[in-house]
CHARMM-style PDB file with segment names, atoms N, HN, CA, C and O in Angstrom:
ATOM      1  N   UNK     1       0.788  18.998 -22.252  1.00  0.00      PROA
ATOM      2  CA  UNK     1       1.680  18.460 -21.214  1.00  0.00      PROA
ATOM      3  C   UNK     1       0.303  17.997 -20.141  1.00  0.00      PROA
ATOM      4  O   UNK     1      -0.701  18.676 -19.922  1.00  0.00      PROA
ATOM      5  N   UNK     2       0.586  16.847 -19.669  1.00  0.00      PROA
ATOM      6  HN  UNK     2       1.401  16.296 -19.847  1.00  0.00      PROA
ATOM      7  CA  UNK     2      -0.283  16.158 -19.139  1.00  0.00      PROA
ATOM      8  C   UNK     2       0.158  16.261 -17.750  1.00  0.00      PROA
ATOM      9  O   UNK     2       1.320  16.483 -17.410  1.00  0.00      PROA
ATOM     10  N   UNK     3      -1.202  16.021 -16.677  1.00  0.00      PROA
ATOM     11  HN  UNK     3      -2.146  15.840 -16.954  1.00  0.00      PROA
ATOM     12  CA  UNK     3      -1.138  16.358 -15.558  1.00  0.00      PROA
ATOM     13  C   UNK     3       0.458  15.802 -14.395  1.00  0.00      PROA
ATOM     14  O   UNK     3       1.045  16.327 -13.449  1.00  0.00      PROA
ATOM     15  N   UNK     4       0.595  14.614 -15.106  1.00  0.00      PROA
ATOM     16  HN  UNK     4       0.118  14.188 -15.874  1.00  0.00      PROA
ATOM     17  CA  UNK     4       1.767  13.722 -14.600  1.00  0.00      PROA
ATOM     18  C   UNK     4       3.055  14.341 -15.250  1.00  0.00      PROA
ATOM     19  O   UNK     4       4.119  14.319 -14.630  1.00  0.00      PROA
ATOM     20  N   UNK     5       2.947  14.927 -16.584  1.00  0.00      PROA
ATOM     21  HN  UNK     5       2.083  14.944 -17.087  1.00  0.00      PROA
ATOM     22  CA  UNK     5       4.354  15.322 -16.607  1.00  0.00      PROA
ATOM     23  C   UNK     5       4.543  16.662 -16.005  1.00  0.00      PROA
ATOM     24  O   UNK     5       5.691  16.954 -15.670  1.00  0.00      PROA
ATOM     25  N   UNK     6       3.305  17.783 -15.760  1.00  0.00      PROA
ATOM     26  HN  UNK     6       2.373  17.546 -16.033  1.00  0.00      PROA
ATOM     27  CA  UNK     6       3.419  18.643 -14.903  1.00  0.00      PROA
ATOM     28  C   UNK     6       3.763  18.276 -13.373  1.00  0.00      PROA
ATOM     29  O   UNK     6       4.329  19.160 -12.730  1.00  0.00      PROA
ATOM     30  N   UNK     7       3.510  17.195 -12.800  1.00  0.00      PROA
ATOM     31  HN  UNK     7       3.050  16.477 -13.323  1.00  0.00      PROA
ATOM     32  CA  UNK     7       3.556  16.966 -11.711  1.00  0.00      PROA
ATOM     33  C   UNK     7       5.500  16.655 -11.493  1.00  0.00      PROA
ATOM     34  O   UNK     7       6.122  17.140 -10.548  1.00  0.00      PROA
ATOM     35  N   UNK     8       6.106  15.838 -12.502  1.00  0.00      PROA
ATOM     36  HN  UNK     8       5.601  15.443 -13.270  1.00  0.00      PROA
ATOM     37  CA  UNK     8       7.546  15.323 -12.625  1.00  0.00      PROA
ATOM     38  C   UNK     8       7.874  16.890 -12.760  1.00  0.00      PROA
ATOM     39  O   UNK     8       8.009  17.359 -11.631  1.00  0.00      PROA
ATOM     40  N   UNK     9       8.003  17.614 -13.514  1.00  0.00      PROA
ATOM     41  HN  UNK     9       7.893  17.233 -14.432  1.00  0.00      PROA
ATOM     42  CA  UNK     9       8.486  18.926 -13.484  1.00  0.00      PROA
ATOM     43  C   UNK     9       8.703  19.394 -11.992  1.00  0.00      PROA
ATOM     44  O   UNK     9       9.693  19.416 -11.261  1.00  0.00      PROA
ATOM     45  N   UNK    10       7.455  19.738 -11.842  1.00  0.00      PROA
ATOM     46  HN  UNK    10       6.651  19.720 -12.436  1.00  0.00      PROA
ATOM     47  CA  UNK    10       7.574  19.925 -10.150  1.00  0.00      PROA
ATOM     48  C   UNK    10       7.917  19.521  -9.497  1.00  0.00      PROA
ATOM     49  O   UNK    10       7.800  20.018  -8.377  1.00  0.00      PROA
ATOM     50  N   UNK    11       8.479  18.533  -9.644  1.00  0.00      PROA
ATOM     51  HN  UNK    11       8.573  18.128 -10.554  1.00  0.00      PROA
ATOM     52  CA  UNK    11       9.076  17.427  -8.520  1.00  0.00      PROA
ATOM     53  C   UNK    11      10.601  17.548  -8.503  1.00  0.00      PROA
ATOM     54  O   UNK    11      11.273  17.375  -7.486  1.00  0.00      PROA
ATOM     55  N   UNK    12      11.079  17.846  -9.666  1.00  0.00      PROA
ATOM     56  HN  UNK    12      10.533  17.986 -10.492  1.00  0.00      PROA
ATOM     57  CA  UNK    12      12.038  18.249 -10.481  1.00  0.00      PROA
ATOM     58  C   UNK    12      12.831  19.404  -9.797  1.00  0.00      PROA
ATOM     59  O   UNK    12      13.980  19.549  -9.380  1.00  0.00      PROA
ATOM     60  N   UNK    13      11.764  20.119  -9.866  1.00  0.00      PROA
ATOM     61  HN  UNK    13      10.831  20.001 -10.205  1.00  0.00      PROA
ATOM     62  CA  UNK    13      12.487  21.685  -9.312  1.00  0.00      PROA
ATOM     63  C   UNK    13      12.488  21.930  -7.916  1.00  0.00      PROA
ATOM     64  O   UNK    13      12.821  23.019  -7.449  1.00  0.00      PROA
ATOM     65  N   UNK    14      12.079  20.833  -7.141  1.00  0.00      PROA
ATOM     66  HN  UNK    14      11.808  19.948  -7.520  1.00  0.00      PROA
ATOM     67  CA  UNK    14      12.098  20.784  -5.343  1.00  0.00      PROA
ATOM     68  C   UNK    14      13.621  21.187  -5.184  1.00  0.00      PROA
ATOM     69  O   UNK    14      14.434  21.049  -6.098  1.00  0.00      PROA
ATOM     70  N   UNK    15      13.909  21.665  -4.013  1.00  0.00      PROA
ATOM     71  HN  UNK    15      13.249  21.777  -3.271  1.00  0.00      PROA
ATOM     72  CA  UNK    15      14.778  21.619  -3.268  1.00  0.00      PROA
ATOM     73  C   UNK    15      15.162  19.922  -2.676  1.00  0.00      PROA
ATOM     74  O   UNK    15      14.416  18.960  -2.853  1.00  0.00      PROA
ATOM     75  N   UNK    16      16.053  19.892  -2.195  1.00  0.00      PROA
ATOM     76  HN  UNK    16      16.659  20.674  -2.051  1.00  0.00      PROA
ATOM     77  CA  UNK    16      16.460  18.571  -1.137  1.00  0.00      PROA
ATOM     78  C   UNK    16      15.849  18.611  -0.456  1.00  0.00      PROA
ATOM     79  O   UNK    16      15.302  17.544  -0.178  1.00  0.00      PROA
ATOM     80  N   UNK    17      15.552  19.553   0.154  1.00  0.00      PROA
ATOM     81  HN  UNK    17      15.996  20.420  -0.072  1.00  0.00      PROA
ATOM     82  CA  UNK    17      14.933  19.804   1.766  1.00  0.00      PROA
ATOM     83  C   UNK    17      13.566  19.514   1.421  1.00  0.00      PROA
ATOM     84  O   UNK    17      13.001  18.609   2.035  1.00  0.00      PROA
ATOM     85  N   UNK    18      12.796  20.320   0.291  1.00  0.00      PROA
ATOM     86  HN  UNK    18      13.255  21.055  -0.208  1.00  0.00      PROA
ATOM     87  CA  UNK    18      11.610  19.795   0.011  1.00  0.00      PROA
ATOM     88  C   UNK    18      11.042  18.563  -0.410  1.00  0.00      PROA
ATOM     89  O   UNK    18       9.978  18.086  -0.015  1.00  0.00      PROA
ATOM     90  N   UNK    19      12.101  17.918  -1.527  1.00  0.00      PROA
ATOM     91  HN  UNK    19      12.965  18.305  -1.848  1.00  0.00      PROA
ATOM     92  CA  UNK    19      12.068  16.469  -1.670  1.00  0.00      PROA
ATOM     93  C   UNK    19      12.044  16.162  -0.664  1.00  0.00      PROA
ATOM     94  O   UNK    19      10.921  15.724  -0.416  1.00  0.00      PROA
ATOM     95  N   UNK    20      13.075  16.097   0.680  1.00  0.00      PROA
ATOM     96  HN  UNK    20      13.987  16.454   0.479  1.00  0.00      PROA
ATOM     97  CA  UNK    20      12.485  15.371   1.370  1.00  0.00      PROA
ATOM     98  C   UNK    20      11.114  14.877   1.911  1.00  0.00      PROA
ATOM     99  O   UNK    20      10.493  13.821   2.037  1.00  0.00      PROA
ATOM    100  N   UNK    21      10.939  16.522   2.225  1.00  0.00      PROA
ATOM    101  HN  UNK    21      11.443  17.380   2.124  1.00  0.00      PROA
ATOM    102  CA  UNK    21       9.334  16.873   2.880  1.00  0.00      PROA
ATOM    103  C   UNK    21       8.175  16.160   1.849  1.00  0.00      PROA
ATOM    104  O   UNK    21       7.131  15.602   2.188  1.00  0.00      PROA
ATOM    105  N   UNK    22       8.682  16.355   0.562  1.00  0.00      PROA
ATOM    106  HN  UNK    22       9.530  16.808   0.287  1.00  0.00      PROA
ATOM    107  CA  UNK    22       7.688  15.741  -0.280  1.00  0.00      PROA
ATOM    108  C   UNK    22       7.644  13.850  -0.319  1.00  0.00      PROA
ATOM    109  O   UNK    22       6.761  13.158  -0.826  1.00  0.00      PROA
ATOM    110  N   UNK    23       8.442  13.554   0.131  1.00  0.00      PROA
ATOM    111  HN  UNK    23       9.159  14.116   0.542  1.00  0.00      PROA
ATOM    112  CA  UNK    23       9.040  11.845   0.309  1.00  0.00      PROA
ATOM    113  C   UNK    23       8.153  11.451   1.481  1.00  0.00      PROA
ATOM    114  O   UNK    23       7.266  10.618   1.294  1.00  0.00      PROA
ATOM    115  N   UNK    24       8.330  11.974   2.623  1.00  0.00      PROA
ATOM    116  HN  UNK    24       9.051  12.651   2.774  1.00  0.00      PROA
ATOM    117  CA  UNK    24       7.625  11.962   3.888  1.00  0.00      PROA
ATOM    118  C   UNK    24       6.020  11.873   3.715  1.00  0.00      PROA
ATOM    119  O   UNK    24       5.408  10.998   4.326  1.00  0.00      PROA
ATOM    120  N   UNK    25       5.307  12.836   2.832  1.00  0.00      PROA
ATOM    121  HN  UNK    25       5.804  13.548   2.335  1.00  0.00      PROA
ATOM    122  CA  UNK    25       4.282  13.118   2.589  1.00  0.00      PROA
ATOM    123  C   UNK    25       3.735  12.125   2.052  1.00  0.00      PROA
ATOM    124  O   UNK    25       2.640  11.646   2.345  1.00  0.00      PROA
ATOM    125  N   UNK    26       4.522  11.750   1.189  1.00  0.00      PROA
ATOM    126  HN  UNK    26       5.412  12.139   0.951  1.00  0.00      PROA
ATOM    127  CA  UNK    26       4.182  10.411  -0.235  1.00  0.00      PROA
ATOM    128  C   UNK    26       3.730   8.982   0.246  1.00  0.00      PROA
ATOM    129  O   UNK    26       2.884   8.135  -0.042  1.00  0.00      PROA
ATOM    130  N   UNK    27       4.882   9.205   1.244  1.00  0.00      PROA
ATOM    131  HN  UNK    27       5.569   9.893   1.478  1.00  0.00      PROA
ATOM    132  CA  UNK    27       4.868   7.628   1.826  1.00  0.00      PROA
ATOM    133  C   UNK    27       3.786   7.506   3.001  1.00  0.00      PROA
ATOM    134  O   UNK    27       3.395   6.447   3.491  1.00  0.00      PROA
ATOM    135  N   UNK    28       3.428   8.641   3.314  1.00  0.00      PROA
ATOM    136  HN  UNK    28       3.745   9.501   2.916  1.00  0.00      PROA
ATOM    137  CA  UNK    28       2.017   8.735   4.068  1.00  0.00      PROA
ATOM    138  C   UNK    28       0.892   8.850   3.437  1.00  0.00      PROA
ATOM    139  O   UNK    28      -0.130   8.592   4.073  1.00  0.00      PROA
ATOM    140  N   UNK    29       0.809   9.164   2.372  1.00  0.00      PROA
ATOM    141  HN  UNK    29       1.639   9.373   1.855  1.00  0.00      PROA
ATOM    142  CA  UNK    29      -0.712   9.425   1.712  1.00  0.00      PROA
ATOM    143  C   UNK    29      -0.696   8.073   0.719  1.00  0.00      PROA
ATOM    144  O   UNK    29      -1.843   7.922   0.299  1.00  0.00      PROA
ATOM    145  N   UNK    30       0.211   7.024   0.189  1.00  0.00      PROA
ATOM    146  HN  UNK    30       1.143   7.147   0.530  1.00  0.00      PROA
ATOM    147  CA  UNK    30       0.373   5.955  -0.126  1.00  0.00      PROA
ATOM    148  C   UNK    30      -0.076   5.011   0.776  1.00  0.00      PROA
ATOM    149  O   UNK    30      -1.091   4.317   0.734  1.00  0.00      PROA
ATOM    150  N   UNK    31       1.014   5.085   1.792  1.00  0.00      PROA
ATOM    151  HN  UNK    31       1.839   5.648   1.827  1.00  0.00      PROA
ATOM    152  CA  UNK    31       0.263   3.661   2.660  1.00  0.00      PROA
ATOM    153  C   UNK    31      -1.252   4.098   3.162  1.00  0.00      PROA
ATOM    154  O   UNK    31      -2.107   3.212   3.160  1.00  0.00      PROA
ATOM    155  N   UNK    32      -1.614   5.419   3.589  1.00  0.00      PROA
ATOM    156  HN  UNK    32      -0.920   6.139   3.591  1.00  0.00      PROA
ATOM    157  CA  UNK    32      -3.690   5.526   3.375  1.00  0.00      PROA
ATOM    158  C   UNK    32      -4.056   5.627   2.561  1.00  0.00      PROA
ATOM    159  O   UNK    32      -5.148   6.169   2.735  1.00  0.00      PROA
ATOM    160  N   UNK    33      -3.844   5.406   1.282  1.00  0.00      PROA
ATOM    161  HN  UNK    33      -2.958   4.966   1.141  1.00  0.00      PROA
ATOM    162  CA  UNK    33      -4.552   4.341  -0.038  1.00  0.00      PROA
ATOM    163  C   UNK    33      -4.613   3.046   0.053  1.00  0.00      PROA
ATOM    164  O   UNK    33      -5.652   2.425  -0.170  1.00  0.00      PROA
ATOM    165  N   UNK    34      -3.371   2.435   0.431  1.00  0.00      PROA
ATOM    166  HN  UNK    34      -2.527   2.940   0.612  1.00  0.00      PROA
ATOM    167  CA  UNK    34      -3.424   0.836   0.401  1.00  0.00      PROA
ATOM    168  C   UNK    34      -4.003   0.391   2.033  1.00  0.00      PROA
ATOM    169  O   UNK    34      -4.527  -0.716   2.150  1.00  0.00      PROA
ATOM    170  N   UNK    35      -3.890   1.226   3.163  1.00  0.00      PROA
ATOM    171  HN  UNK    35      -3.464   2.126   3.068  1.00  0.00      PROA
ATOM    172  CA  UNK    35      -4.971   0.820   3.859  1.00  0.00      PROA
ATOM    173  C   UNK    35      -6.365   0.843   3.661  1.00  0.00      PROA
ATOM    174  O   UNK    35      -7.165  -0.025   4.010  1.00  0.00      PROA
ATOM    175  N   UNK    36      -6.630   2.048   2.992  1.00  0.00      PROA
ATOM    176  HN  UNK    36      -5.980   2.753   2.709  1.00  0.00      PROA
ATOM    177  CA  UNK    36      -8.321   1.790   2.276  1.00  0.00      PROA
ATOM    178  C   UNK    36      -8.804   0.738   1.418  1.00  0.00      PROA
ATOM    179  O   UNK    36      -9.919   0.223   1.328  1.00  0.00      PROA
ATOM    180  N   UNK    37      -7.524   0.494   0.696  1.00  0.00      PROA
ATOM    181  HN  UNK    37      -6.619   0.912   0.768  1.00  0.00      PROA
ATOM    182  CA  UNK    37      -7.989  -0.271  -0.405  1.00  0.00      PROA
ATOM    183  C   UNK    37      -7.916  -1.792   0.509  1.00  0.00      PROA
ATOM    184  O   UNK    37      -9.012  -2.346   0.426  1.00  0.00      PROA
ATOM    185  N   UNK    38      -7.221  -2.357   1.096  1.00  0.00      PROA
ATOM    186  HN  UNK    38      -6.331  -1.907   1.164  1.00  0.00      PROA
ATOM    187  CA  UNK    38      -6.735  -3.288   1.910  1.00  0.00      PROA
ATOM    188  C   UNK    38      -8.376  -3.864   2.698  1.00  0.00      PROA
ATOM    189  O   UNK    38      -8.904  -4.971   2.587  1.00  0.00      PROA
ATOM    190  N   UNK    39      -8.859  -2.644   3.481  1.00  0.00      PROA
ATOM    191  HN  UNK    39      -8.430  -1.745   3.572  1.00  0.00      PROA
ATOM    192  CA  UNK    39     -10.208  -2.265   4.221  1.00  0.00      PROA
ATOM    193  C   UNK    39     -11.587  -2.663   3.201  1.00  0.00      PROA
ATOM    194  O   UNK    39     -12.574  -3.322   3.529  1.00  0.00      PROA
ATOM    195  N   UNK    40     -11.335  -2.128   2.076  1.00  0.00      PROA
ATOM    196  HN  UNK    40     -10.533  -1.593   1.809  1.00  0.00      PROA
ATOM    197  CA  UNK    40     -12.492  -1.942   1.036  1.00  0.00      PROA
ATOM    198  C   UNK    40     -12.336  -3.977   1.029  1.00  0.00      PROA
ATOM    199  O   UNK    40     -13.219  -4.753   1.395  1.00  0.00      PROA
ATOM    200  N   UNK    41     -11.024  -4.326   0.525  1.00  0.00      PROA
ATOM    201  HN  UNK    41     -10.307  -3.696   0.228  1.00  0.00      PROA
ATOM    202  CA  UNK    41     -11.028  -5.416   0.115  1.00  0.00      PROA
ATOM    203  C   UNK    41     -11.709  -6.902   1.078  1.00  0.00      PROA
ATOM    204  O   UNK    41     -12.213  -7.901   0.566  1.00  0.00      PROA
ATOM    205  N   UNK    42     -11.546  -6.673   2.349  1.00  0.00      PROA
ATOM    206  HN  UNK    42     -11.136  -5.861   2.765  1.00  0.00      PROA
ATOM    207  CA  UNK    42     -11.820  -7.317   3.636  1.00  0.00      PROA
ATOM    208  C   UNK    42     -13.063  -7.266   3.597  1.00  0.00      PROA
ATOM    209  O   UNK    42     -13.841  -8.220   3.577  1.00  0.00      PROA
ATOM    210  N   UNK    43     -13.328  -6.035   3.583  1.00  0.00      PROA
ATOM    211  HN  UNK    43     -12.696  -5.259   3.599  1.00  0.00      PROA
ATOM    212  CA  UNK    43     -15.419  -5.565   3.752  1.00  0.00      PROA
ATOM    213  C   UNK    43     -15.670  -6.429   2.729  1.00  0.00      PROA
ATOM    214  O   UNK    43     -16.342  -7.362   3.168  1.00  0.00      PROA
ATOM    215  N   UNK    44     -15.419  -6.559   1.471  1.00  0.00      PROA
ATOM    216  HN  UNK    44     -14.873  -5.801   1.114  1.00  0.00      PROA
ATOM    217  CA  UNK    44     -16.123  -7.128  -0.108  1.00  0.00      PROA
ATOM    218  C   UNK    44     -15.686  -8.586   0.427  1.00  0.00      PROA
ATOM    219  O   UNK    44     -16.664  -9.228   0.043  1.00  0.00      PROA
ATOM    220  N   UNK    45     -14.897  -9.468   1.028  1.00  0.00      PROA
ATOM    221  HN  UNK    45     -14.102  -8.946   1.340  1.00  0.00      PROA
ATOM    222  CA  UNK    45     -14.986 -10.747   1.045  1.00  0.00      PROA
ATOM    223  C   UNK    45     -13.864 -11.545   0.065  1.00  0.00      PROA
ATOM    224  O   UNK    45     -13.759 -12.741  -0.209  1.00  0.00      PROA
ATOM    225  N   UNK    46     -12.949 -10.188  -0.405  1.00  0.00      PROA
ATOM    226  HN  UNK    46     -13.035  -9.217  -0.182  1.00  0.00      PROA
ATOM    227  CA  UNK    46     -11.971 -10.623  -0.994  1.00  0.00      PROA
ATOM    228  C   UNK    46     -10.931 -11.459  -0.585  1.00  0.00      PROA
ATOM    229  O   UNK    46     -10.186 -12.016  -1.392  1.00  0.00      PROA
ATOM    230  N   UNK    47     -10.815 -11.607   0.971  1.00  0.00      PROA
ATOM    231  HN  UNK    47     -11.420 -11.155   1.626  1.00  0.00      PROA
ATOM    232  CA  UNK    47      -9.441 -12.261   1.239  1.00  0.00      PROA
ATOM    233  C   UNK    47      -9.850 -13.271   2.184  1.00  0.00      PROA
ATOM    234  O   UNK    47      -9.077 -13.773   3.000  1.00  0.00      PROA
ATOM    235  N   UNK    48     -11.382 -13.641   2.038  1.00  0.00      PROA
ATOM    236  HN  UNK    48     -12.010 -13.233   1.375  1.00  0.00      PROA
ATOM    237  CA  UNK    48     -11.946 -14.372   2.923  1.00  0.00      PROA
ATOM    238  C   UNK    48     -11.499 -16.191   2.006  1.00  0.00      PROA
ATOM    239  O   UNK    48     -11.420 -17.236   2.652  1.00  0.00      PROA
ATOM    240  N   UNK    49     -11.375 -16.143   1.140  1.00  0.00      PROA
ATOM    241  HN  UNK    49     -11.440 -15.294   0.615  1.00  0.00      PROA
ATOM    242  CA  UNK    49     -11.229 -17.408   0.593  1.00  0.00      PROA
ATOM    243  C   UNK    49      -9.217 -17.473   1.241  1.00  0.00      PROA
ATOM    244  O   UNK    49      -9.056 -18.406   2.027  1.00  0.00      PROA
ATOM    245  N   UNK    50      -8.321 -16.902   1.056  1.00  0.00      PROA
ATOM    246  HN  UNK    50      -8.452 -16.144   0.418  1.00  0.00      PROA
ATOM    247  CA  UNK    50      -6.885 -16.415   1.634  1.00  0.00      PROA
ATOM    248  C   UNK    50      -7.024 -17.415   3.094  1.00  0.00      PROA
ATOM    249  O   UNK    50      -6.586 -18.528   3.387  1.00  0.00      PROA
ATOM    250  N   UNK    51      -7.907 -16.346   3.851  1.00  0.00      PROA
ATOM    251  HN  UNK    51      -8.262 -15.443   3.613  1.00  0.00      PROA
ATOM    252  CA  UNK    51      -7.719 -16.909   4.895  1.00  0.00      PROA
ATOM    253  C   UNK    51      -8.631 -17.845   5.357  1.00  0.00      PROA
ATOM    254  O   UNK    51      -8.695 -17.971   6.580  1.00  0.00      PROA
ATOM    255  N   UNK    52      -9.459 -18.636   4.560  1.00  0.00      PROA
ATOM    256  HN  UNK    52      -9.407 -18.533   3.567  1.00  0.00      PROA
ATOM    257  CA  UNK    52      -9.775 -20.276   4.697  1.00  0.00      PROA
ATOM    258  C   UNK    52      -8.625 -21.022   4.660  1.00  0.00      PROA
ATOM    259  O   UNK    52      -8.338 -21.834   5.539  1.00  0.00      PROA
ATOM    260  N   UNK    53      -7.772 -20.738   3.444  1.00  0.00      PROA
ATOM    261  HN  UNK    53      -8.005 -20.079   2.729  1.00  0.00      PROA
ATOM    262  CA  UNK    53      -6.455 -21.296   3.375  1.00  0.00      PROA
ATOM    263  C   UNK    53      -5.729 -21.673   4.450  1.00  0.00      PROA
ATOM    264  O   UNK    53      -5.667 -22.814   4.909  1.00  0.00      PROA
ATOM    265  N   UNK    54      -5.262 -20.847   4.788  1.00  0.00      PROA
ATOM    266  HN  UNK    54      -5.313 -19.921   4.415  1.00  0.00      PROA
ATOM    267  CA  UNK    54      -4.395 -20.622   5.642  1.00  0.00      PROA
ATOM    268  C   UNK    54      -4.910 -20.988   7.350  1.00  0.00      PROA
ATOM    269  O   UNK    54      -4.109 -21.087   8.280  1.00  0.00      PROA
ATOM    270  N   UNK    55      -6.238 -21.131   7.462  1.00  0.00      PROA
ATOM    271  HN  UNK    55      -6.888 -21.051   6.706  1.00  0.00      PROA
ATOM    272  CA  UNK    55      -6.810 -22.099   8.762  1.00  0.00      PROA
ATOM    273  C   UNK    55      -6.207 -23.488   8.643  1.00  0.00      PROA
ATOM    274  O   UNK    55      -5.496 -24.235   9.314  1.00  0.00      PROA
ATOM    275  N   UNK    56      -6.868 -23.478   7.395  1.00  0.00      PROA
ATOM    276  HN  UNK    56      -7.446 -22.871   6.850  1.00  0.00      PROA
ATOM    277  CA  UNK    56      -6.670 -25.088   6.950  1.00  0.00      PROA
ATOM    278  C   UNK    56      -5.136 -25.763   7.315  1.00  0.00      PROA
ATOM    279  O   UNK    56      -4.797 -26.609   8.143  1.00  0.00      PROA
ATOM    280  N   UNK    57      -4.401 -25.000   6.324  1.00  0.00      PROA
ATOM    281  HN  UNK    57      -4.677 -24.313   5.652  1.00  0.00      PROA
ATOM    282  CA  UNK    57      -2.926 -25.221   6.375  1.00  0.00      PROA
ATOM    283  C   UNK    57      -2.680 -25.093   7.616  1.00  0.00      PROA
ATOM    284  O   UNK    57      -1.746 -25.849   7.885  1.00  0.00      PROA
ATOM    285  N   UNK    58      -3.183 -24.279   8.930  1.00  0.00      PROA
ATOM    286  HN  UNK    58      -3.942 -23.666   8.712  1.00  0.00      PROA
ATOM    287  CA  UNK    58      -2.210 -24.188  10.044  1.00  0.00      PROA
ATOM    288  C   UNK    58      -3.113 -25.412  10.568  1.00  0.00      PROA
ATOM    289  O   UNK    58      -2.371 -26.392  10.635  1.00  0.00      PROA
ATOM    290  N   UNK    59      -4.480 -25.761  10.983  1.00  0.00      PROA
ATOM    291  HN  UNK    59      -5.083 -24.965  10.928  1.00  0.00      PROA
ATOM    292  CA  UNK    59      -4.837 -26.705  11.066  1.00  0.00      PROA
ATOM    293  C   UNK    59      -4.483 -28.539  10.551  1.00  0.00      PROA
ATOM    294  O   UNK    59      -4.832 -29.603  11.062  1.00  0.00      PROA
ATOM    295  N   UNK    60      -3.810 -28.276   9.566  1.00  0.00      PROA
ATOM    296  HN  UNK    60      -3.526 -27.412   9.150  1.00  0.00      PROA
ATOM    297  CA  UNK    60      -3.227 -29.539   9.034  1.00  0.00      PROA
ATOM    298  C   UNK    60      -1.962 -29.634   9.497  1.00  0.00      PROA
ATOM    299  O   UNK    60      -1.316 -30.666   9.315  1.00  0.00      PROA
ATOM    300  N   UNK    61      -1.435 -28.532  10.175  1.00  0.00      PROA
ATOM    301  HN  UNK    61      -1.959 -27.693  10.322  1.00  0.00      PROA
ATOM    302  CA  UNK    61       0.250 -28.419  10.829  1.00  0.00      PROA
ATOM    303  C   UNK    61       1.372 -28.164   9.357  1.00  0.00      PROA
ATOM    304  O   UNK    61       2.559 -28.486   9.298  1.00  0.00      PROA
ATOM    305  N   UNK    62       0.543 -27.498   8.283  1.00  0.00      PROA
ATOM    306  HN  UNK    62      -0.421 -27.237   8.332  1.00  0.00      PROA
ATOM    307  CA  UNK    62       1.477 -27.149   7.443  1.00  0.00      PROA
ATOM    308  C   UNK    62       2.137 -25.974   7.479  1.00  0.00      PROA
ATOM    309  O   UNK    62       2.933 -25.567   6.633  1.00  0.00      PROA
ATOM    310  N   UNK    63       1.673 -25.241   8.826  1.00  0.00      PROA
ATOM    311  HN  UNK    63       1.026 -25.572   9.513  1.00  0.00      PROA
ATOM    312  CA  UNK    63       2.403 -23.919   9.231  1.00  0.00      PROA
ATOM    313  C   UNK    63       3.872 -23.978  10.255  1.00  0.00      PROA
ATOM    314  O   UNK    63       4.193 -25.006  10.851  1.00  0.00      PROA
ATOM    315  N   UNK    64       4.678 -22.668  10.325  1.00  0.00      PROA
ATOM    316  HN  UNK    64       4.417 -21.833   9.841  1.00  0.00      PROA
ATOM    317  CA  UNK    64       5.807 -23.334  11.350  1.00  0.00      PROA
ATOM    318  C   UNK    64       5.652 -21.815  11.986  1.00  0.00      PROA
ATOM    319  O   UNK    64       5.114 -20.828  11.483  1.00  0.00      PROA
ATOM    320  N   UNK    65       6.209 -21.943  13.069  1.00  0.00      PROA
ATOM    321  HN  UNK    65       6.646 -22.744  13.478  1.00  0.00      PROA
ATOM    322  CA  UNK    65       6.131 -20.642  14.141  1.00  0.00      PROA
ATOM    323  C   UNK    65       7.501 -20.125  13.579  1.00  0.00      PROA
ATOM    324  O   UNK    65       8.373 -20.829  13.069  1.00  0.00      PROA
ATOM    325  N   UNK    66       7.538 -18.465  13.806  1.00  0.00      PROA
ATOM    326  HN  UNK    66       6.829 -17.893  14.220  1.00  0.00      PROA
ATOM    327  CA  UNK    66       8.232 -17.824  12.986  1.00  0.00      PROA
ATOM    328  C   UNK    66      10.068 -17.668  14.065  1.00  0.00      PROA
ATOM    329  OT1 UNK    66      11.029 -17.083  13.566  1.00  0.00      PROA
TER     330      UNK     66
END
């Protein structure tokens, strides 16, 4: 049995309270991982082109206020 299958079995065995606790933990874990990846992409300049396009569109009046 692989690691993922083992984790799946363990999750299936959790009580409703434990599952709620796991969900809350995993949500925080997942968002933190996403934040780290976004920060790394920003530092690597991977979003520069998108930011430049957004600034150009805004300067050209192609944006609307929320």
